[in-house]
Every structure is written in C-alpha cells, then in structure tokens.
PDB file with one MODEL, atoms N, CA, C and O in Angstrom:
MODEL        1
ATOM      1  N   MET A   1      -5.173 -12.287  -2.785  1.00  0.00           N
ATOM      2  CA  MET A   1      -5.948 -11.497  -3.682  1.00  0.00           C
ATOM      3  C   MET A   1      -4.766 -10.848  -4.644  1.00  0.00           C
ATOM      4  O   MET A   1      -4.959 -10.793  -5.858  1.00  0.00           O
ATOM      5  N   LEU A   2      -3.712 -10.429  -4.143  1.00  0.00           N
ATOM      6  CA  LEU A   2      -2.654  -9.835  -5.216  1.00  0.00           C
ATOM      7  C   LEU A   2      -2.183 -10.992  -6.068  1.00  0.00           C
ATOM      8  O   LEU A   2      -1.887 -10.728  -7.233  1.00  0.00           O
ATOM      9  N   LYS A   3      -2.086 -12.095  -5.693  1.00  0.00           N
ATOM     10  CA  LYS A   3      -1.608 -13.341  -6.407  1.00  0.00           C
ATOM     11  C   LYS A   3      -2.536 -13.545  -7.568  1.00  0.00           C
ATOM     12  O   LYS A   3      -2.170 -13.701  -8.733  1.00  0.00           O
ATOM     13  N   LYS A   4      -3.806 -13.530  -7.123  1.00  0.00           N
ATOM     14  CA  LYS A   4      -4.974 -13.870  -8.037  1.00  0.00           C
ATOM     15  C   LYS A   4      -5.011 -13.020  -9.190  1.00  0.00           C
ATOM     16  O   LYS A   4      -5.299 -13.417 -10.319  1.00  0.00           O
ATOM     17  N   GLU A   5      -4.674 -11.688  -8.844  1.00  0.00           N
ATOM     18  CA  GLU A   5      -4.858 -10.614  -9.872  1.00  0.00           C
ATOM     19  C   GLU A   5      -3.517 -10.453 -10.738  1.00  0.00           C
ATOM     20  O   GLU A   5      -3.432  -9.546 -11.567  1.00  0.00           O
ATOM     21  N   GLY A   6      -2.600 -11.254 -10.546  1.00  0.00           N
ATOM     22  CA  GLY A   6      -1.322 -11.386 -11.241  1.00  0.00           C
ATOM     23  C   GLY A   6      -0.398 -10.151 -10.898  1.00  0.00           C
ATOM     24  O   GLY A   6       0.392  -9.659 -11.704  1.00  0.00           O
ATOM     25  N   ILE A   7      -0.583  -9.734  -9.672  1.00  0.00           N
ATOM     26  CA  ILE A   7       0.137  -8.466  -9.247  1.00  0.00           C
ATOM     27  C   ILE A   7       1.635  -8.987  -8.487  1.00  0.00           C
ATOM     28  O   ILE A   7       2.633  -8.269  -8.545  1.00  0.00           O
ATOM     29  N   VAL A   8       1.639 -10.057  -7.917  1.00  0.00           N
ATOM     30  CA  VAL A   8       2.693 -10.679  -7.310  1.00  0.00           C
ATOM     31  C   VAL A   8       2.927 -12.045  -7.584  1.00  0.00           C
ATOM     32  O   VAL A   8       1.948 -12.781  -7.705  1.00  0.00           O
ATOM     33  N   GLY A   9       4.188 -12.547  -7.714  1.00  0.00           N
ATOM     34  CA  GLY A   9       4.389 -13.946  -7.939  1.00  0.00           C
ATOM     35  C   GLY A   9       4.866 -14.642  -6.657  1.00  0.00           C
ATOM     36  O   GLY A   9       4.746 -14.060  -5.578  1.00  0.00           O
ATOM     37  N   ASP A  10       5.453 -15.984  -6.746  1.00  0.00           N
ATOM     38  CA  ASP A  10       5.679 -16.771  -5.667  1.00  0.00           C
ATOM     39  C   ASP A  10       6.720 -16.155  -4.648  1.00  0.00           C
ATOM     40  O   ASP A  10       6.666 -16.367  -3.437  1.00  0.00           O
ATOM     41  N   SER A  11       7.647 -15.391  -5.251  1.00  0.00           N
ATOM     42  CA  SER A  11       8.728 -14.978  -4.280  1.00  0.00           C
ATOM     43  C   SER A  11       8.473 -13.613  -3.729  1.00  0.00           C
ATOM     44  O   SER A  11       9.390 -13.013  -3.168  1.00  0.00           O
ATOM     45  N   PHE A  12       7.240 -13.067  -3.859  1.00  0.00           N
ATOM     46  CA  PHE A  12       6.887 -11.757  -3.195  1.00  0.00           C
ATOM     47  C   PHE A  12       6.630 -11.993  -1.668  1.00  0.00           C
ATOM     48  O   PHE A  12       6.230 -13.046  -1.171  1.00  0.00           O
ATOM     49  N   SER A  13       6.933 -10.820  -1.005  1.00  0.00           N
ATOM     50  CA  SER A  13       6.824 -10.816   0.386  1.00  0.00           C
ATOM     51  C   SER A  13       6.663  -9.327   0.709  1.00  0.00           C
ATOM     52  O   SER A  13       7.145  -8.441   0.003  1.00  0.00           O
ATOM     53  N   PHE A  14       5.912  -9.099   1.892  1.00  0.00           N
ATOM     54  CA  PHE A  14       5.904  -7.862   2.505  1.00  0.00           C
ATOM     55  C   PHE A  14       7.029  -7.700   3.378  1.00  0.00           C
ATOM     56  O   PHE A  14       7.244  -8.561   4.231  1.00  0.00           O
ATOM     57  N   ASP A  15       7.801  -6.658   3.262  1.00  0.00           N
ATOM     58  CA  ASP A  15       8.966  -6.627   3.948  1.00  0.00           C
ATOM     59  C   ASP A  15       8.649  -6.009   5.295  1.00  0.00           C
ATOM     60  O   ASP A  15       9.284  -6.442   6.256  1.00  0.00           O
ATOM     61  N   GLU A  16       7.686  -4.985   5.509  1.00  0.00           N
ATOM     62  CA  GLU A  16       7.496  -4.440   6.733  1.00  0.00           C
ATOM     63  C   GLU A  16       5.860  -4.019   6.588  1.00  0.00           C
ATOM     64  O   GLU A  16       5.400  -3.585   5.532  1.00  0.00           O
ATOM     65  N   VAL A  17       5.104  -4.203   7.743  1.00  0.00           N
ATOM     66  CA  VAL A  17       3.758  -3.687   7.798  1.00  0.00           C
ATOM     67  C   VAL A  17       3.593  -2.874   9.195  1.00  0.00           C
ATOM     68  O   VAL A  17       3.818  -3.323  10.319  1.00  0.00           O
ATOM     69  N   TYR A  18       3.169  -1.637   8.873  1.00  0.00           N
ATOM     70  CA  TYR A  18       2.665  -0.638   9.903  1.00  0.00           C
ATOM     71  C   TYR A  18       1.267  -0.500  10.037  1.00  0.00           C
ATOM     72  O   TYR A  18       0.485  -0.844   9.150  1.00  0.00           O
ATOM     73  N   SER A  19       0.862   0.080  11.315  1.00  0.00           N
ATOM     74  CA  SER A  19      -0.482   0.391  11.351  1.00  0.00           C
ATOM     75  C   SER A  19      -0.498   1.959  11.991  1.00  0.00           C
ATOM     76  O   SER A  19       0.475   2.330  12.647  1.00  0.00           O
ATOM     77  N   PHE A  20      -1.484   2.731  11.803  1.00  0.00           N
ATOM     78  CA  PHE A  20      -1.490   3.978  12.243  1.00  0.00           C
ATOM     79  C   PHE A  20      -2.825   4.501  12.244  1.00  0.00           C
ATOM     80  O   PHE A  20      -3.595   4.130  11.358  1.00  0.00           O
ATOM     81  N   GLN A  21      -3.249   5.415  13.231  1.00  0.00           N
ATOM     82  CA  GLN A  21      -4.739   5.865  13.365  1.00  0.00           C
ATOM     83  C   GLN A  21      -4.689   7.259  12.729  1.00  0.00           C
ATOM     84  O   GLN A  21      -3.732   8.031  12.789  1.00  0.00           O
ATOM     85  N   ASN A  22      -5.897   7.475  12.089  1.00  0.00           N
ATOM     86  CA  ASN A  22      -6.331   8.716  11.620  1.00  0.00           C
ATOM     87  C   ASN A  22      -7.653   8.914  11.603  1.00  0.00           C
ATOM     88  O   ASN A  22      -8.320   8.076  10.997  1.00  0.00           O
ATOM     89  N   GLU A  23      -8.336  10.031  12.243  1.00  0.00           N
ATOM     90  CA  GLU A  23      -9.523  10.285  12.093  1.00  0.00           C
ATOM     91  C   GLU A  23     -10.573   8.954  12.306  1.00  0.00           C
ATOM     92  O   GLU A  23     -11.449   8.592  11.520  1.00  0.00           O
ATOM     93  N   ASN A  24     -10.247   8.405  13.482  1.00  0.00           N
ATOM     94  CA  ASN A  24     -11.010   7.246  13.985  1.00  0.00           C
ATOM     95  C   ASN A  24     -10.853   6.049  13.123  1.00  0.00           C
ATOM     96  O   ASN A  24     -11.698   5.172  13.295  1.00  0.00           O
ATOM     97  N   LEU A  25      -9.951   5.845  12.246  1.00  0.00           N
ATOM     98  CA  LEU A  25      -9.762   4.768  11.363  1.00  0.00           C
ATOM     99  C   LEU A  25      -8.334   4.201  11.644  1.00  0.00           C
ATOM    100  O   LEU A  25      -7.378   4.946  11.859  1.00  0.00           O
ATOM    101  N   THR A  26      -8.240   2.800  11.628  1.00  0.00           N
ATOM    102  CA  THR A  26      -6.824   2.189  11.693  1.00  0.00           C
ATOM    103  C   THR A  26      -6.542   1.954  10.258  1.00  0.00           C
ATOM    104  O   THR A  26      -7.319   1.412   9.472  1.00  0.00           O
ATOM    105  N   ASN A  27      -5.393   2.398   9.994  1.00  0.00           N
ATOM    106  CA  ASN A  27      -4.841   2.268   8.619  1.00  0.00           C
ATOM    107  C   ASN A  27      -3.665   1.244   8.642  1.00  0.00           C
ATOM    108  O   ASN A  27      -3.088   0.950   9.689  1.00  0.00           O
ATOM    109  N   ILE A  28      -3.345   0.720   7.429  1.00  0.00           N
ATOM    110  CA  ILE A  28      -2.141  -0.252   7.492  1.00  0.00           C
ATOM    111  C   ILE A  28      -1.404   0.195   6.182  1.00  0.00           C
ATOM    112  O   ILE A  28      -1.971   0.381   5.105  1.00  0.00           O
ATOM    113  N   ALA A  29       0.011   0.350   6.434  1.00  0.00           N
ATOM    114  CA  ALA A  29       0.820   0.689   5.404  1.00  0.00           C
ATOM    115  C   ALA A  29       1.719  -0.574   5.199  1.00  0.00           C
ATOM    116  O   ALA A  29       2.252  -1.110   6.170  1.00  0.00           O
ATOM    117  N   PHE A  30       1.872  -1.008   4.020  1.00  0.00           N
ATOM    118  CA  PHE A  30       2.731  -2.284   3.762  1.00  0.00           C
ATOM    119  C   PHE A  30       3.921  -1.614   3.024  1.00  0.00           C
ATOM    120  O   PHE A  30       3.765  -0.778   2.135  1.00  0.00           O
ATOM    121  N   GLY A  31       5.226  -2.092   3.510  1.00  0.00           N
ATOM    122  CA  GLY A  31       6.606  -1.954   2.831  1.00  0.00           C
ATOM    123  C   GLY A  31       6.699  -3.159   1.994  1.00  0.00           C
ATOM    124  O   GLY A  31       6.774  -4.306   2.434  1.00  0.00           O
ATOM    125  N   LEU A  32       6.686  -2.795   0.676  1.00  0.00           N
ATOM    126  CA  LEU A  32       6.944  -3.903  -0.365  1.00  0.00           C
ATOM    127  C   LEU A  32       8.253  -4.130  -1.020  1.00  0.00           C
ATOM    128  O   LEU A  32       8.877  -3.128  -1.372  1.00  0.00           O
ATOM    129  N   ASN A  33       8.781  -5.351  -1.242  1.00  0.00           N
ATOM    130  CA  ASN A  33       9.958  -5.598  -1.959  1.00  0.00           C
ATOM    131  C   ASN A  33       9.661  -5.545  -3.421  1.00  0.00           C
ATOM    132  O   ASN A  33       8.504  -5.809  -3.750  1.00  0.00           O
ATOM    133  N   ASN A  34      10.471  -5.262  -4.286  1.00  0.00           N
ATOM    134  CA  ASN A  34      10.105  -5.132  -5.640  1.00  0.00           C
ATOM    135  C   ASN A  34      10.344  -6.491  -6.369  1.00  0.00           C
ATOM    136  O   ASN A  34      10.214  -6.516  -7.593  1.00  0.00           O
ATOM    137  N   LYS A  35      10.679  -7.598  -5.704  1.00  0.00           N
ATOM    138  CA  LYS A  35      10.864  -8.774  -6.425  1.00  0.00           C
ATOM    139  C   LYS A  35       9.416  -9.397  -6.665  1.00  0.00           C
ATOM    140  O   LYS A  35       8.563  -9.473  -5.782  1.00  0.00           O
ATOM    141  N   ASP A  36       9.257  -9.823  -7.954  1.00  0.00           N
ATOM    142  CA  ASP A  36       8.082 -10.485  -8.398  1.00  0.00           C
ATOM    143  C   ASP A  36       6.835  -9.629  -8.082  1.00  0.00           C
ATOM    144  O   ASP A  36       5.792 -10.155  -7.695  1.00  0.00           O
ATOM    145  N   LEU A  37       6.966  -8.328  -8.254  1.00  0.00           N
ATOM    146  CA  LEU A  37       5.804  -7.282  -8.121  1.00  0.00           C
ATOM    147  C   LEU A  37       5.592  -6.477  -9.535  1.00  0.00           C
ATOM    148  O   LEU A  37       6.494  -5.858 -10.099  1.00  0.00           O
ATOM    149  N   GLU A  38       4.441  -6.574  -9.941  1.00  0.00           N
ATOM    150  CA  GLU A  38       4.016  -5.811 -11.200  1.00  0.00           C
ATOM    151  C   GLU A  38       3.432  -4.456 -10.612  1.00  0.00           C
ATOM    152  O   GLU A  38       2.250  -4.362 -10.279  1.00  0.00           O
ATOM    153  N   LEU A  39       4.209  -3.566 -10.522  1.00  0.00           N
ATOM    154  CA  LEU A  39       3.770  -2.218 -10.227  1.00  0.00           C
ATOM    155  C   LEU A  39       2.729  -1.426 -10.898  1.00  0.00           C
ATOM    156  O   LEU A  39       1.962  -0.699 -10.268  1.00  0.00           O
ATOM    157  N   GLY A  40       2.701  -1.566 -12.180  1.00  0.00           N
ATOM    158  CA  GLY A  40       1.739  -1.145 -13.025  1.00  0.00           C
ATOM    159  C   GLY A  40       0.196  -1.852 -12.788  1.00  0.00           C
ATOM    160  O   GLY A  40      -0.877  -1.250 -12.831  1.00  0.00           O
ATOM    161  N   LYS A  41       0.383  -3.129 -12.559  1.00  0.00           N
ATOM    162  CA  LYS A  41      -0.826  -3.820 -12.090  1.00  0.00           C
ATOM    163  C   LYS A  41      -1.418  -3.519 -10.777  1.00  0.00           C
ATOM    164  O   LYS A  41      -2.624  -3.567 -10.534  1.00  0.00           O
ATOM    165  N   LEU A  42      -0.357  -3.160  -9.831  1.00  0.00           N
ATOM    166  CA  LEU A  42      -0.700  -2.830  -8.373  1.00  0.00           C
ATOM    167  C   LEU A  42      -1.450  -1.391  -8.556  1.00  0.00           C
ATOM    168  O   LEU A  42      -2.461  -1.164  -7.892  1.00  0.00           O
ATOM    169  N   ALA A  43      -1.010  -0.564  -9.339  1.00  0.00           N
ATOM    170  CA  ALA A  43      -1.599   0.829  -9.420  1.00  0.00           C
ATOM    171  C   ALA A  43      -2.998   0.690 -10.005  1.00  0.00           C
ATOM    172  O   ALA A  43      -3.922   1.345  -9.521  1.00  0.00           O
ATOM    173  N   MET A  44      -3.173  -0.074 -10.950  1.00  0.00           N
ATOM    174  CA  MET A  44      -4.468  -0.258 -11.461  1.00  0.00           C
ATOM    175  C   MET A  44      -5.464  -1.031 -10.389  1.00  0.00           C
ATOM    176  O   MET A  44      -6.643  -0.694 -10.275  1.00  0.00           O
ATOM    177  N   PHE A  45      -4.948  -1.966  -9.712  1.00  0.00           N
ATOM    178  CA  PHE A  45      -5.771  -2.771  -8.500  1.00  0.00           C
ATOM    179  C   PHE A  45      -6.157  -1.653  -7.545  1.00  0.00           C
ATOM    180  O   PHE A  45      -7.335  -1.514  -7.214  1.00  0.00           O
ATOM    181  N   ARG A  46      -5.241  -0.886  -7.111  1.00  0.00           N
ATOM    182  CA  ARG A  46      -5.456   0.193  -6.141  1.00  0.00           C
ATOM    183  C   ARG A  46      -6.732   1.012  -6.696  1.00  0.00           C
ATOM    184  O   ARG A  46      -7.632   1.266  -5.897  1.00  0.00           O
ATOM    185  N   LEU A  47      -6.812   1.329  -7.709  1.00  0.00           N
ATOM    186  CA  LEU A  47      -7.837   2.285  -8.327  1.00  0.00           C
ATOM    187  C   LEU A  47      -9.216   1.484  -8.356  1.00  0.00           C
ATOM    188  O   LEU A  47     -10.297   2.057  -8.213  1.00  0.00           O
ATOM    189  N   LYS A  48      -9.081   0.058  -8.561  1.00  0.00           N
ATOM    190  CA  LYS A  48     -10.231  -0.854  -8.618  1.00  0.00           C
ATOM    191  C   LYS A  48     -10.824  -1.046  -7.306  1.00  0.00           C
ATOM    192  O   LYS A  48     -12.030  -1.284  -7.237  1.00  0.00           O
ATOM    193  N   ILE A  49     -10.023  -0.960  -6.124  1.00  0.00           N
ATOM    194  CA  ILE A  49     -10.496  -1.336  -4.816  1.00  0.00           C
ATOM    195  C   ILE A  49     -10.624  -0.030  -4.072  1.00  0.00           C
ATOM    196  O   ILE A  49     -11.036  -0.060  -2.913  1.00  0.00           O
ATOM    197  N   ARG A  50     -10.330   1.027  -4.601  1.00  0.00           N
ATOM    198  CA  ARG A  50     -10.449   2.252  -3.867  1.00  0.00           C
ATOM    199  C   ARG A  50     -11.717   2.641  -3.175  1.00  0.00           C
ATOM    200  O   ARG A  50     -11.665   3.221  -2.090  1.00  0.00           O
ATOM    201  N   GLU A  51     -12.872   2.345  -3.762  1.00  0.00           N
ATOM    202  CA  GLU A  51     -14.192   2.634  -3.125  1.00  0.00           C
ATOM    203  C   GLU A  51     -14.421   1.803  -2.073  1.00  0.00           C
ATOM    204  O   GLU A  51     -15.034   2.206  -1.085  1.00  0.00           O
ATOM    205  N   THR A  52     -13.948   0.545  -2.172  1.00  0.00           N
ATOM    206  CA  THR A  52     -14.296  -0.482  -1.182  1.00  0.00           C
ATOM    207  C   THR A  52     -13.408  -0.465  -0.033  1.00  0.00           C
ATOM    208  O   THR A  52     -13.856  -0.667   1.096  1.00  0.00           O
ATOM    209  N   PHE A  53     -12.226  -0.244  -0.239  1.00  0.00           N
ATOM    210  CA  PHE A  53     -11.227  -0.437   0.885  1.00  0.00           C
ATOM    211  C   PHE A  53     -10.439   0.983   1.254  1.00  0.00           C
ATOM    212  O   PHE A  53      -9.537   1.057   2.088  1.00  0.00           O
ATOM    213  N   GLY A  54     -10.879   1.936   0.583  1.00  0.00           N
ATOM    214  CA  GLY A  54     -10.111   3.330   0.612  1.00  0.00           C
ATOM    215  C   GLY A  54      -8.757   3.211   0.260  1.00  0.00           C
ATOM    216  O   GLY A  54      -7.958   3.965   0.816  1.00  0.00           O
ATOM    217  N   ALA A  55      -8.318   2.307  -0.654  1.00  0.00           N
ATOM    218  CA  ALA A  55      -6.821   2.064  -1.016  1.00  0.00           C
ATOM    219  C   ALA A  55      -6.242   3.365  -1.508  1.00  0.00           C
ATOM    220  O   ALA A  55      -6.775   4.000  -2.418  1.00  0.00           O
ATOM    221  N   MET A  56      -5.054   3.783  -0.845  1.00  0.00           N
ATOM    222  CA  MET A  56      -4.260   4.907  -1.160  1.00  0.00           C
ATOM    223  C   MET A  56      -2.840   4.610  -1.237  1.00  0.00           C
ATOM    224  O   MET A  56      -2.398   3.570  -0.750  1.00  0.00           O
ATOM    225  N   TRP A  57      -2.122   5.432  -1.800  1.00  0.00           N
ATOM    226  CA  TRP A  57      -0.674   5.400  -1.717  1.00  0.00           C
ATOM    227  C   TRP A  57      -0.373   6.302  -0.566  1.00  0.00           C
ATOM    228  O   TRP A  57      -1.003   7.349  -0.419  1.00  0.00           O
ATOM    229  N   LEU A  58       0.609   5.913   0.290  1.00  0.00           N
ATOM    230  CA  LEU A  58       1.010   6.780   1.382  1.00  0.00           C
ATOM    231  C   LEU A  58       1.229   8.245   0.942  1.00  0.00           C
ATOM    232  O   LEU A  58       0.768   9.195   1.575  1.00  0.00           O
ATOM    233  N   SER A  59       1.963   8.363  -0.187  1.00  0.00           N
ATOM    234  CA  SER A  59       2.267   9.755  -0.558  1.00  0.00           C
ATOM    235  C   SER A  59       0.924  10.474  -0.869  1.00  0.00           C
ATOM    236  O   SER A  59       0.900  11.694  -0.705  1.00  0.00           O
ATOM    237  N   ASP A  60      -0.083   9.902  -1.257  1.00  0.00           N
ATOM    238  CA  ASP A  60      -1.412  10.487  -1.437  1.00  0.00           C
ATOM    239  C   ASP A  60      -2.012  11.026  -0.077  1.00  0.00           C
ATOM    240  O   ASP A  60      -2.718  12.027   0.045  1.00  0.00           O
ATOM    241  N   TYR A  61      -1.605  10.186   0.899  1.00  0.00           N
ATOM    242  CA  TYR A  61      -2.418  10.164   2.172  1.00  0.00           C
ATOM    243  C   TYR A  61      -1.826  11.303   2.946  1.00  0.00           C
ATOM    244  O   TYR A  61      -2.616  12.004   3.579  1.00  0.00           O
ATOM    245  N   ILE A  62      -0.362  11.626   2.990  1.00  0.00           N
ATOM    246  CA  ILE A  62       0.190  12.531   3.793  1.00  0.00           C
ATOM    247  C   ILE A  62       0.610  13.782   3.085  1.00  0.00           C
ATOM    248  O   ILE A  62       1.211  13.696   2.014  1.00  0.00           O
ATOM    249  N   ASP A  63       0.321  14.961   3.634  1.00  0.00           N
ATOM    250  CA  ASP A  63       0.700  16.177   3.093  1.00  0.00           C
ATOM    251  C   ASP A  63       2.247  16.142   2.742  1.00  0.00           C
ATOM    252  O   ASP A  63       3.051  15.507   3.423  1.00  0.00           O
ATOM    253  N   ASN A  64       2.580  16.848   1.669  1.00  0.00           N
ATOM    254  CA  ASN A  64       3.860  16.921   1.292  1.00  0.00           C
ATOM    255  C   ASN A  64       4.906  17.471   2.445  1.00  0.00           C
ATOM    256  O   ASN A  64       4.741  18.482   3.127  1.00  0.00           O
ATOM    257  N   GLY A  65       5.954  16.613   2.493  1.00  0.00           N
ATOM    258  CA  GLY A  65       6.895  16.927   3.725  1.00  0.00           C
ATOM    259  C   GLY A  65       6.610  16.358   4.930  1.00  0.00           C
ATOM    260  O   GLY A  65       7.495  16.103   5.748  1.00  0.00           O
ATOM    261  N   TYR A  66       5.252  16.097   5.146  1.00  0.00           N
ATOM    262  CA  TYR A  66       5.023  15.429   6.660  1.00  0.00           C
ATOM    263  C   TYR A  66       5.633  14.229   7.047  1.00  0.00           C
ATOM    264  O   TYR A  66       5.965  13.976   8.205  1.00  0.00           O
ATOM    265  N   ILE A  67       5.812  13.334   5.881  1.00  0.00           N
ATOM    266  CA  ILE A  67       6.267  12.111   6.222  1.00  0.00           C
ATOM    267  C   ILE A  67       7.738  12.118   6.684  1.00  0.00           C
ATOM    268  O   ILE A  67       8.183  11.151   7.303  1.00  0.00           O
ATOM    269  N   LYS A  68       8.464  13.140   6.410  1.00  0.00           N
ATOM    270  CA  LYS A  68       9.864  13.244   7.056  1.00  0.00           C
ATOM    271  C   LYS A  68       9.770  13.401   8.553  1.00  0.00           C
ATOM    272  O   LYS A  68      10.699  13.056   9.283  1.00  0.00           O
ATOM    273  N   ASP A  69       8.516  13.983   9.065  1.00  0.00           N
ATOM    274  CA  ASP A  69       8.464  14.372  10.517  1.00  0.00           C
ATOM    275  C   ASP A  69       7.978  13.274  11.307  1.00  0.00           C
ATOM    276  O   ASP A  69       7.955  13.428  12.528  1.00  0.00           O
ATOM    277  N   ILE A  70       7.588  12.199  10.812  1.00  0.00           N
ATOM    278  CA  ILE A  70       7.026  11.022  11.678  1.00  0.00           C
ATOM    279  C   ILE A  70       7.668   9.916  11.523  1.00  0.00           C
ATOM    280  O   ILE A  70       8.345   9.671  10.525  1.00  0.00           O
ATOM    281  N   ASN A  71       7.504   9.074  12.584  1.00  0.00           N
ATOM    282  CA  ASN A  71       8.260   7.743  12.458  1.00  0.00           C
ATOM    283  C   ASN A  71       7.404   6.510  12.126  1.00  0.00           C
ATOM    284  O   ASN A  71       6.852   5.917  13.053  1.00  0.00           O
ATOM    285  N   ILE A  72       7.260   6.089  10.858  1.00  0.00           N
ATOM    286  CA  ILE A  72       6.359   4.887  10.622  1.00  0.00           C
ATOM    287  C   ILE A  72       7.280   3.727  10.445  1.00  0.00           C
ATOM    288  O   ILE A  72       6.823   2.603  10.236  1.00  0.00           O
TER     289      ILE A  72
ENDMDL
END
C-alpha cells in the first residue's frame, strides 16, 4: 500500500514493530527508517486513511511527556 502510493521505495523497511492495547483496541506502532521514505507523502496518506484505520502519529496518541515513562 505504501509503495503503491509512492511513499516508500525499494530499499524501505520497517525497523521495528510494536503492539499495545488501549481502550480494548490493539494498536500497532511502526519504527521507520528514513531510507527511501517520502515523509510528506506519508503525512498526507495518514490523513487520507485516518477515518478508515484510525491512523495517528504516536505523538498525537500519547499525552505530552507520557512516552518517556513507558517501554515501547
């Protein structure tokens, strides 16, 4: 899906993938390398799929400062 949208190229990979629970939902957080990644296109894609998938940046999801207190 990301390749089709022109967001990632052939050398792109997910460095790390995490899952966590919140309010009876299982969430997935992807650690991204910046090789072959169009960050501007990713931001626009996130807005496009937000209603369908609930796509959010992790920084939008967690209260300020909270991320320092958890092990993800």
